[in-house]
ChimeraX commands (.cxc) that place a marker at each C-alpha (Angstrom):
marker #1 position 77.87,183.75,123.80 radius 0.5
marker #1 position 78.96,186.18,121.08 radius 0.5
marker #1 position 82.48,184.71,121.27 radius 0.5
marker #1 position 81.16,181.17,120.62 radius 0.5
marker #1 position 79.05,182.40,117.71 radius 0.5
marker #1 position 82.06,184.23,116.25 radius 0.5
marker #1 position 84.30,181.18,116.72 radius 0.5
marker #1 position 81.70,178.90,115.08 radius 0.5
marker #1 position 81.33,181.28,112.12 radius 0.5
marker #1 position 85.10,181.50,111.73 radius 0.5
marker #1 position 85.46,177.73,111.79 radius 0.5
marker #1 position 82.71,177.29,109.17 radius 0.5
marker #1 position 84.32,179.92,106.94 radius 0.5
marker #1 position 87.70,178.17,107.19 radius 0.5
marker #1 position 86.09,174.89,106.16 radius 0.5
marker #1 position 84.42,176.53,103.16 radius 0.5
marker #1 position 87.61,178.00,101.65 radius 0.5
marker #1 position 88.71,174.74,99.94 radius 0.5
marker #1 position 85.20,174.26,98.53 radius 0.5
marker #1 position 85.18,177.77,97.10 radius 0.5
marker #1 position 88.62,177.26,95.59 radius 0.5
marker #1 position 87.42,174.36,93.47 radius 0.5
marker #1 position 87.01,171.60,96.01 radius 0.5
marker #1 position 89.83,169.46,94.72 radius 0.5
marker #1 position 93.44,169.12,95.64 radius 0.5
marker #1 position 96.05,168.29,93.04 radius 0.5
marker #1 position 96.94,164.63,92.89 radius 0.5
marker #1 position 100.13,163.07,91.75 radius 0.5
marker #1 position 100.36,161.13,88.51 radius 0.5
marker #1 position 101.12,157.48,89.28 radius 0.5
marker #1 position 102.54,154.92,86.85 radius 0.5
marker #1 position 102.99,151.24,87.66 radius 0.5
marker #1 position 104.55,148.49,85.61 radius 0.5
marker #1 position 104.23,144.78,86.28 radius 0.5
marker #1 position 106.27,142.19,84.41 radius 0.5
marker #1 position 103.79,139.47,83.41 radius 0.5
marker #1 position 106.16,137.09,81.58 radius 0.5
marker #1 position 109.57,137.08,79.87 radius 0.5
marker #1 position 108.24,139.33,77.10 radius 0.5
marker #1 position 105.05,140.93,78.44 radius 0.5
marker #1 position 104.54,143.88,80.78 radius 0.5
marker #1 position 101.39,145.52,82.17 radius 0.5
marker #1 position 101.39,149.33,82.35 radius 0.5
marker #1 position 98.92,151.21,84.58 radius 0.5
marker #1 position 98.44,154.96,84.78 radius 0.5
marker #1 position 96.51,156.44,87.70 radius 0.5
marker #1 position 95.29,159.97,88.53 radius 0.5
marker #1 position 95.35,161.28,84.96 radius 0.5
marker #1 position 92.59,163.75,85.92 radius 0.5
marker #1 position 91.36,163.84,82.30 radius 0.5
marker #1 position 94.55,165.68,81.30 radius 0.5
marker #1 position 95.95,164.82,77.86 radius 0.5
marker #1 position 98.62,162.18,78.49 radius 0.5
marker #1 position 101.06,160.47,76.15 radius 0.5
marker #1 position 102.44,157.00,76.90 radius 0.5
marker #1 position 105.38,155.93,74.75 radius 0.5
marker #1 position 108.12,153.32,74.52 radius 0.5
marker #1 position 111.23,154.61,72.77 radius 0.5
marker #1 position 114.77,153.59,72.01 radius 0.5
marker #1 position 117.24,154.71,74.67 radius 0.5
marker #1 position 118.58,157.46,72.37 radius 0.5
marker #1 position 115.00,158.64,71.68 radius 0.5
marker #1 position 115.34,158.30,67.91 radius 0.5
marker #1 position 112.80,155.51,67.44 radius 0.5
marker #1 position 109.30,155.11,68.91 radius 0.5
marker #1 position 107.98,151.56,69.26 radius 0.5
marker #1 position 104.66,152.42,70.90 radius 0.5
marker #1 position 102.71,155.61,71.43 radius 0.5
marker #1 position 99.25,156.14,72.86 radius 0.5
marker #1 position 97.55,159.51,73.36 radius 0.5
marker #1 position 95.09,159.32,76.24 radius 0.5
marker #1 position 92.41,161.99,76.60 radius 0.5
marker #1 position 89.53,162.52,79.01 radius 0.5
marker #1 position 90.37,159.53,81.25 radius 0.5
marker #1 position 91.31,159.27,84.90 radius 0.5
marker #1 position 93.13,155.97,84.46 radius 0.5
marker #1 position 94.54,153.73,81.76 radius 0.5
marker #1 position 95.96,150.20,81.55 radius 0.5
marker #1 position 97.51,148.18,78.75 radius 0.5
marker #1 position 99.73,145.17,78.20 radius 0.5
marker #1 position 102.77,145.47,75.97 radius 0.5
marker #1 position 104.52,142.53,74.31 radius 0.5
marker #1 position 108.26,143.12,73.91 radius 0.5
marker #1 position 108.65,139.90,71.89 radius 0.5
marker #1 position 109.45,141.74,68.64 radius 0.5
marker #1 position 112.08,144.03,70.16 radius 0.5
marker #1 position 115.78,143.29,70.18 radius 0.5
marker #1 position 117.53,142.82,73.55 radius 0.5
marker #1 position 118.60,146.21,74.89 radius 0.5
marker #1 position 117.46,149.23,76.87 radius 0.5
marker #1 position 114.30,151.19,76.16 radius 0.5
marker #1 position 112.55,154.19,77.72 radius 0.5
marker #1 position 108.95,154.13,78.93 radius 0.5
marker #1 position 107.68,157.73,79.09 radius 0.5
marker #1 position 104.48,159.14,80.52 radius 0.5
marker #1 position 104.03,162.80,79.62 radius 0.5
marker #1 position 101.49,165.43,80.63 radius 0.5
marker #1 position 101.80,169.19,80.05 radius 0.5
marker #1 position 103.12,169.82,83.59 radius 0.5
marker #1 position 104.60,166.45,84.55 radius 0.5
marker #1 position 106.52,163.52,83.12 radius 0.5
marker #1 position 107.71,160.13,84.31 radius 0.5
marker #1 position 110.46,158.01,82.74 radius 0.5
marker #1 position 111.43,154.40,83.35 radius 0.5
marker #1 position 114.27,152.37,81.82 radius 0.5
marker #1 position 113.32,148.92,80.55 radius 0.5
marker #1 position 116.05,146.32,80.05 radius 0.5
marker #1 position 115.34,143.34,77.83 radius 0.5
marker #1 position 117.89,140.53,77.89 radius 0.5
marker #1 position 118.13,136.73,78.01 radius 0.5
marker #1 position 116.65,136.81,81.53 radius 0.5
marker #1 position 113.50,138.64,80.40 radius 0.5
marker #1 position 112.32,142.14,81.30 radius 0.5
marker #1 position 113.76,144.25,84.10 radius 0.5
marker #1 position 112.68,147.79,84.96 radius 0.5
marker #1 position 114.07,150.73,86.89 radius 0.5
marker #1 position 112.09,152.95,89.24 radius 0.5
marker #1 position 110.24,155.82,87.62 radius 0.5
marker #1 position 112.04,159.17,87.58 radius 0.5
marker #1 position 110.14,162.46,87.59 radius 0.5
marker link #1:1,2 radius 0.2
marker link #1:2,3 radius 0.2
marker link #1:3,4 radius 0.2
marker link #1:4,5 radius 0.2
marker link #1:5,6 radius 0.2
marker link #1:6,7 radius 0.2
marker link #1:7,8 radius 0.2
marker link #1:8,9 radius 0.2
marker link #1:9,10 radius 0.2
marker link #1:10,11 radius 0.2
marker link #1:11,12 radius 0.2
marker link #1:12,13 radius 0.2
marker link #1:13,14 radius 0.2
marker link #1:14,15 radius 0.2
marker link #1:15,16 radius 0.2
marker link #1:16,17 radius 0.2
marker link #1:17,18 radius 0.2
marker link #1:18,19 radius 0.2
marker link #1:19,20 radius 0.2
marker link #1:20,21 radius 0.2
marker link #1:21,22 radius 0.2
marker link #1:22,23 radius 0.2
marker link #1:23,24 radius 0.2
marker link #1:24,25 radius 0.2
marker link #1:25,26 radius 0.2
marker link #1:26,27 radius 0.2
marker link #1:27,28 radius 0.2
marker link #1:28,29 radius 0.2
marker link #1:29,30 radius 0.2
marker link #1:30,31 radius 0.2
marker link #1:31,32 radius 0.2
marker link #1:32,33 radius 0.2
marker link #1:33,34 radius 0.2
marker link #1:34,35 radius 0.2
marker link #1:35,36 radius 0.2
marker link #1:36,37 radius 0.2
marker link #1:37,38 radius 0.2
marker link #1:38,39 radius 0.2
marker link #1:39,40 radius 0.2
marker link #1:40,41 radius 0.2
marker link #1:41,42 radius 0.2
marker link #1:42,43 radius 0.2
marker link #1:43,44 radius 0.2
marker link #1:44,45 radius 0.2
marker link #1:45,46 radius 0.2
marker link #1:46,47 radius 0.2
marker link #1:47,48 radius 0.2
marker link #1:48,49 radius 0.2
marker link #1:49,50 radius 0.2
marker link #1:50,51 radius 0.2
marker link #1:51,52 radius 0.2
marker link #1:52,53 radius 0.2
marker link #1:53,54 radius 0.2
marker link #1:54,55 radius 0.2
marker link #1:55,56 radius 0.2
marker link #1:56,57 radius 0.2
marker link #1:57,58 radius 0.2
marker link #1:58,59 radius 0.2
marker link #1:59,60 radius 0.2
marker link #1:60,61 radius 0.2
marker link #1:61,62 radius 0.2
marker link #1:62,63 radius 0.2
marker link #1:63,64 radius 0.2
marker link #1:64,65 radius 0.2
marker link #1:65,66 radius 0.2
marker link #1:66,67 radius 0.2
marker link #1:67,68 radius 0.2
marker link #1:68,69 radius 0.2
marker link #1:69,70 radius 0.2
marker link #1:70,71 radius 0.2
marker link #1:71,72 radius 0.2
marker link #1:72,73 radius 0.2
marker link #1:73,74 radius 0.2
marker link #1:74,75 radius 0.2
marker link #1:75,76 radius 0.2
marker link #1:76,77 radius 0.2
marker link #1:77,78 radius 0.2
marker link #1:78,79 radius 0.2
marker link #1:79,80 radius 0.2
marker link #1:80,81 radius 0.2
marker link #1:81,82 radius 0.2
marker link #1:82,83 radius 0.2
marker link #1:83,84 radius 0.2
marker link #1:84,85 radius 0.2
marker link #1:85,86 radius 0.2
marker link #1:86,87 radius 0.2
marker link #1:87,88 radius 0.2
marker link #1:88,89 radius 0.2
marker link #1:89,90 radius 0.2
marker link #1:90,91 radius 0.2
marker link #1:91,92 radius 0.2
marker link #1:92,93 radius 0.2
marker link #1:93,94 radius 0.2
marker link #1:94,95 radius 0.2
marker link #1:95,96 radius 0.2
marker link #1:96,97 radius 0.2
marker link #1:97,98 radius 0.2
marker link #1:98,99 radius 0.2
marker link #1:99,100 radius 0.2
marker link #1:100,101 radius 0.2
marker link #1:101,102 radius 0.2
marker link #1:102,103 radius 0.2
marker link #1:103,104 radius 0.2
marker link #1:104,105 radius 0.2
marker link #1:105,106 radius 0.2
marker link #1:106,107 radius 0.2
marker link #1:107,108 radius 0.2
marker link #1:108,109 radius 0.2
marker link #1:109,110 radius 0.2
marker link #1:110,111 radius 0.2
marker link #1:111,112 radius 0.2
marker link #1:112,113 radius 0.2
marker link #1:113,114 radius 0.2
marker link #1:114,115 radius 0.2
marker link #1:115,116 radius 0.2
marker link #1:116,117 radius 0.2
marker link #1:117,118 radius 0.2
marker link #1:118,119 radius 0.2
marker link #1:119,120 radius 0.2
view
């Protein structure tokens, strides 16, 4: 009887440890891009956890920024970007948080928009 009580108490204590530690587990930042047309792309950011996040589209060499959005106090974000005013070429889509960043190469040519996978 004492053994069952001890085992039950131990099991309950083990279940309480995550709750005492804050109750949440870290989640991974997710970015998704969807090409909507020859010149338009949808960008979605998921699991921001209200951490200050910067979304930017830059020249491949990083010298020129074509779009920048600072996102604060949100868990998710979505926007559409029109590449119609940009010259054909390669661009970098960057998602940056203090402890994590994602980068994707965007290629604009006569066939429209093509994207690489995100790199951490």
